C-alpha positions in Angstrom: 145.3 90.0 98.1 142.4 91.8 99.9 139.1 91.6 98.1 137.8 95.0 96.7 134.3 93.9 97.7 132.8 94.3 101.2 130.0 91.7 101.6 127.3 91.3 104.2 125.8 87.9 104.9 122.0 87.6 104.4 121.6 87.5 108.2 122.9 91.1 108.4 120.5 92.5 105.9 118.5 95.3 107.7 115.2 94.2 109.1 113.9 97.7 109.6 113.8 100.9 107.5 115.1 104.2 108.9 112.8 107.2 109.1 114.8 110.5 109.1 111.8 112.5 110.3 112.4 111.1 113.7 115.7 113.0 113.9 114.7 116.0 111.7 111.0 116.5 112.5 110.8 120.0 111.1 111.8 118.8 107.7 108.2 117.6 107.2 106.0 120.0 105.2 102.3 119.8 104.6 100.9 117.8 101.6 97.9 119.7 100.1 94.8 118.5 98.3 94.9 119.8 94.7 91.2 120.7 94.9 91.0 122.5 98.3 94.6 123.6 98.8 94.2 122.3 102.3 96.3 119.6 104.1 95.3 116.1 102.9 93.6 113.6 105.2 94.4 109.9 105.0 91.0 109.3 103.3 92.0 111.7 100.5 94.9 109.5 99.6 93.0 106.1 100.0 92.0 106.0 96.3 95.7 106.1 95.3 97.7 104.3 98.1 97.2 101.4 100.5 96.7 102.6 104.1 100.0 101.1 105.3 101.9 103.3 102.8 99.8 106.4 103.8 100.7 105.7 107.4 104.4 105.4 106.5 104.2 108.7 104.6 103.3 110.6 107.7 105.1 108.5 110.3 107.6 110.0 112.7 108.7 106.6 114.1 112.4 106.2 113.7 112.4 102.4 112.8 109.7 100.7 110.8 109.8 96.9 110.5 110.2 95.4 107.0 107.5 92.7 106.5 108.8 89.1 106.2 107.2 88.7 102.8 109.1 91.7 101.5 112.4 90.5 103.1 112.0 87.1 101.3 111.8 88.9 97.9 114.6 91.3 98.7 116.8 88.4 99.6 116.9 87.3 96.0 119.7 89.9 95.6 120.3 91.7 98.9 122.6 92.6 100.6 124.3 94.2 97.7 128.1 94.6 97.7 130.1 97.7 98.5 133.1 98.0 96.2 136.5 99.7 96.7 137.3 101.4 93.3 141.0 100.7 93.5 141.5 100.6 89.7 139.8 104.0 89.4 141.9 105.4 92.2 145.1 104.3 90.5 144.1 105.8 87.2 143.3 109.1 88.9 146.5 109.0 91.0 144.4 110.2 93.9 145.1 109.6 97.6 141.3 109.4 98.1 139.6 106.1 98.7 136.6 105.6 96.5 133.7 103.2 97.3 130.5 102.5 95.5 127.4 100.7 96.6 126.4 98.4 93.7 122.6 98.5 93.4 122.8 97.2 89.8 122.6 93.6 91.0 118.8 93.4 91.4 116.8 91.5 88.8 115.8 94.8 87.0 119.3 96.1 87.4 118.7 99.1 89.7 117.8 100.3 93.2 114.1 100.7 92.3 112.8 97.2 93.4 113.7 98.1 97.1 110.4 100.2 97.2 108.6 98.4 94.3 108.5 95.2 96.2 107.3 96.9 99.4 104.6 98.8 97.6 103.4 95.7 95.7 103.2 93.8 98.9 101.1 96.4 100.7 98.7 96.7 97.8 98.3 92.9 97.6 97.6 92.8 101.3 94.8 95.4 100.9 93.2 93.4 98.1 94.2 95.7 95.2 94.3 93.8 91.9 96.0 96.3 89.6 98.6 99.1 89.9 99.1 102.0 87.5 102.4 103.9 87.4 104.7 106.1 85.3 108.3 105.6 84.4 111.0 107.9 83.0 113.9 105.8 81.8 112.2 102.5 82.5 114.0 101.6 85.7 110.9 102.1 87.8 108.5 100.5 85.3 110.6 97.4 85.1 111.1 97.3 88.8 107.3 97.6 89.5 106.5 95.0 86.9 109.0 92.6 88.5 107.5 93.3 91.9 103.9 92.9 90.7 104.9 89.5 89.2 106.1 88.4 92.6 102.7 89.1 94.2 100.3 88.3 91.3 99.2 91.9 90.5 98.4 93.4 87.2 100.6 96.4 86.2 100.0 99.3 83.8 103.0 101.5 83.0 102.9 104.9 81.3 106.5 105.4 79.9 107.7 108.9 79.0 107.7 108.9 75.2 111.3 110.0 74.6 112.5 107.0 76.7 109.9 104.7 75.2 111.6 105.4 71.8 115.2 105.5 73.1 115.1 102.4 75.3 113.2 99.6 73.6 114.7 96.9 75.9 113.3 98.6 79.0 109.9 98.0 77.4 110.8 94.4 76.7 111.8 93.9 80.4 108.5 95.4 81.5 106.6 93.1 79.2 108.6 90.1 80.2 107.5 90.4 83.8 103.9 90.6 82.6 103.0 94.4 82.7 101.5 96.5 80.0 103.4 99.6 78.8 102.4 102.5 76.6 104.2 105.7 75.5 103.2 108.8 77.4 101.4 111.0 76.4 99.0 108.3 75.3 95.4 108.4 74.0 94.2 106.3 76.9 93.7 109.3 79.3 92.3 112.8 79.1 95.7 114.2 80.3 97.5 112.3 77.4 95.0 113.3 74.8 95.2 117.0 75.8 99.0 117.0 75.6 98.9 115.4 72.2 96.3 117.9 71.0 98.6 120.7 72.1 101.8 119.1 70.6 101.4 115.9 68.5 105.2 115.5 68.8 105.3 115.9 72.6 108.3 114.0 74.0 106.5 113.6 77.3 107.7 114.2 80.9 107.5 112.4 84.2 105.0 115.0 85.4 102.7 114.2 82.5 103.1 110.4 82.8 102.2 110.8 86.5 99.0 112.6 85.5 98.1 109.7 83.2 98.8 107.1 85.9 96.9 109.0 88.6 93.9 109.5 86.2 94.0 105.7 85.4 94.0 104.8 89.1 91.2 107.3 90.0 89.1 105.8 87.2 89.1 102.1 88.4 88.0 100.6 91.7 90.5 97.8 91.4 93.5 100.0 90.8 95.9 101.9 92.9 98.7 104.3 91.9 102.4 103.6 92.7 105.2 106.1 92.7 108.9 105.2 92.4 110.4 108.4 93.8 109.6 111.9 95.4 107.4 110.8 98.3 108.7 110.1 101.8 107.6 106.4 102.0 109.6 105.7 98.8 112.8 107.2 100.4 112.0 105.2 103.6 112.0 101.9 101.7 115.2 102.8 100.0 117.1 103.4 103.3 118.0 99.7 103.3 120.7 100.8 100.8 122.3 103.4 103.2 121.9 101.1 106.2 123.8 98.3 104.5 126.4 100.8 103.3 127.0 102.0 106.9 127.6 98.5 108.1 130.0 97.8 105.1 132.0 101.0 105.6 132.4 100.2 109.3 133.5 96.7 108.4 136.2 98.2 106.1 137.3 100.5 108.9 136.1 103.6 107.1 134.0 106.7 107.9 132.9 108.6 104.8 133.8 112.2 104.2 131.8 112.7 101.0 128.6 110.8 100.0 127.3 111.3 96.5 124.2 110.2 94.5 122.4 111.3 91.4 118.9 112.9 91.8 115.8 113.1 89.7 113.0 112.7 92.2 115.3 111.8 95.0 114.8 108.0 95.7 118.2 106.4 95.3 120.0 109.4 96.7 117.6 109.7 99.6 117.9 106.0 100.5 121.7 106.1 100.3 122.1 109.3 102.3 119.3 109.4 104.9 120.9 106.9 107.3 124.0 109.1 107.5 122.0 112.3 108.5 122.3 111.5 112.2 126.1 111.4 111.8 126.0 114.8 110.1 123.9 116.1 112.9 126.4 114.7 115.4 129.1 116.8 113.9 130.9 114.2 111.7 133.1 115.7 108.9 130.7 114.7 106.1 129.4 116.3 103.0 126.3 114.8 101.3 126.1 115.8 97.6 123.1 115.5 95.3 123.9 115.6 91.6 121.4 116.6 89.0 121.5 117.3 85.2 122.1 120.9 84.0 119.1 120.3 81.7 116.7 119.6 84.5 118.1 121.6 87.5 115.3 121.5 90.0 117.4 122.1 93.1 120.2 124.3 91.7 117.9 126.6 89.7 114.3 125.9 90.8 112.4 127.7 93.6 111.4 126.2 96.9 107.6 126.6 96.8 104.4 124.5 96.8 103.7 122.9 93.4 101.7 120.1 91.9 103.5 116.8 91.6 102.2 116.3 88.1 101.6 118.3 84.9 97.8 118.1 84.9 97.4 119.2 88.5 95.7 116.0 89.7 98.4 114.8 92.2 98.9 116.3 95.7 100.6 119.7 96.1 103.9 119.5 98.0 106.6 122.0 99.0 109.7 121.3 97.0 112.4 122.7 94.7 110.5 123.0 91.4 111.0 124.2 87.9 107.2 124.5 87.5 104.9 121.5 86.9 104.4 122.5 83.2 108.1 122.2 82.7 108.8 120.0 79.6 112.4 118.7 79.8 114.7 118.2 76.8 115.4 114.7 75.3 118.4 113.9 77.5 119.4 110.2 77.9 119.2 110.3 81.7 115.5 109.8 81.5 115.1 109.0 85.2 116.3 112.5 86.1 113.8 114.4 83.9 111.4 115.5 86.7 110.3 119.0 87.3 110.6 118.8 91.1 112.6 117.3 93.9 111.4 115.1 96.8 110.0 117.4 99.6 112.3 115.7 102.1 115.4 116.2 100.0 114.4 119.8 99.4 113.9 120.5 103.1 117.3 119.1 104.0 118.9 121.2 101.3 117.3 124.3 102.8 118.7 123.2 106.2 122.2 122.9 104.7 122.4 119.2 105.6 122.6 118.4 101.9 124.3 120.3 99.0 123.4 120.1 95.3 125.4 120.5 92.1 124.5 120.1 88.4 126.5 118.6 85.5 126.1 118.4 81.7 125.5 115.0 80.2 128.6 114.8 78.0 131.1 115.2 80.9 129.0 112.6 82.8 129.4 110.1 80.0 133.1 110.8 79.9 133.2 109.8 83.5 131.1 106.8 83.0 133.4 105.5 80.3 136.5 106.1 82.5 134.7 104.1 85.2 133.8 101.3 82.8 137.4 101.0 81.6 138.8 100.8 85.1 136.1 99.2 87.2 134.4 97.2 84.4 130.8 98.3 85.1 128.8 100.2 82.5 126.5 102.4 84.5 123.1 103.9 83.6 123.1 107.5 82.3 121.6 108.6 85.6 124.3 107.0 87.6 127.0 108.7 85.4 126.2 111.9 87.2 127.3 110.4 90.6 130.4 109.0 88.9 131.3 112.4 87.5 131.2 114.1 90.9 133.0 111.2 92.6 135.8 111.6 90.1 135.8 115.4 90.5 136.1 115.0 94.3 138.9 112.5 94.0 140.8 114.8 91.6 140.4 117.6 94.1 142.0 115.3 96.7 144.9 114.8 94.3 145.5 118.6 94.3 145.2 119.0 98.1 146.8 115.6 99.1 143.8 114.8 101.3 143.0 111.1 101.7 139.2 111.5 101.9 136.8 108.6 101.8 134.4 109.1 99.0 131.3 106.9 98.6 128.6 107.0 95.9 125.5 105.0 95.0 125.8 103.1 91.8 122.0 103.1 91.3 121.8 101.0 88.1 123.6 99.5 85.2 123.4 100.7 81.6 123.1 97.4 79.8 119.8 98.4 78.2 120.8 102.0 77.8 123.5 101.5 75.2 121.8 103.7 72.6 122.9 106.6 74.9 126.5 105.4 74.7 126.2 105.0 70.9 125.0 108.6 70.7 128.0 109.7 72.8 130.5 107.9 70.6 129.0 109.1 67.4 129.1 112.7 68.6 125.3 113.1 68.6 125.0 113.7 72.3 124.6 117.4 73.1 124.7 119.4 76.3 121.7 121.5 77.1 121.3 124.1 79.8 117.6 124.8 80.3 116.8 128.4 79.4 116.1 130.7 82.3 113.1 132.2 80.4 111.6 128.8 80.0 111.8 128.2 83.7 110.3 131.6 84.4 107.4 130.8 82.1 106.8 127.4 83.7 106.9 129.0 87.2 103.9 131.1 86.3 101.7 128.0 86.7 102.8 127.3 90.2 99.7 127.5 92.5 99.3 130.3 95.1 99.2 128.6 98.5 98.1 130.4 101.6 98.2 128.3 104.8 
């Protein structure tokens, strides 16, 4: 019997991150200061990020060394296995071969520590004592609290209120690793108090939680801000996922035809997909598919323009697919996908037709997640269910055509602390929601006018 898992020894864990800007330099777009509307300088970002991270954000160097101190923490769970989903293939009666990269094996149960550990390390090295951040579903908040514990840093997490209420065990994880966590909007910041004054029942959004965390960081000399998605240095740190996957697929004698990942801000998808972009540029028969929720369709229904990264307009302005920074998403359970915009790098590659995007409703995604759990045994996070849905759809299409395609997706996190979402599905309380076009048009009125 051949093992369904493709394993890499620790010695083969990548020692460098891959920077796709070296191969697609014109994918880079300016980052603008929210006050001047002019390109930011490194000193403008210094109150928020350590200089090493700022340098990585603008780097065009193809390979960037991973510090030894970061490798030692990553080695607690990396390399992660690549699985062949044979039971799912059999259930679908498809000739396709389905693989998934299992990022649920990290201590917090998701891909997020790949960048959290790096960011905590660089902040510690620069003498920062405390980090403020936001979190949607709690994956990022728990990952950063874990990482801060590894390097002896304080951590303050502003958690989107709807997830704060829906996912109590994410809060417990954050607190177990020593961080403080509050529901956003909170009364600790001006941005939070303003939101609550406008709507005392406000469910919160990632954009609003970012505003609170950025305001927190600006207000204290000992504090930096840390972001778990969207920016290019985050995707850079996540490329360890795709680099391992390339080695594992090669070891299995496979070349992928379809790569799939869920997208909210773009971190897990970007880290999984970016190392394969050179293959796409070289003419390989490869589709790279980003899957987002129909209720928060930044790529498939948003506009590609400059917009603020947060609700209050305190964060830098970037060019991305956006629904408008005042967009307030509905209370879907895939909390990590409830962001108004998409990573500028992902957005640029979509515009270049190197990446394609699709959207799915949450009920059909949960149906796919349940089929996956009953065949492969793993209960995936609500976010990951979007990738599972499209992987199954692609495999069923192969059943129709008879093509034996190689389909690979990133299993970005487990759903062990998201079971309330599954309870809602089984009890019939989960509803599909397509965001109204008029609400998007209204939010887009707040997008800044940028003239460069």
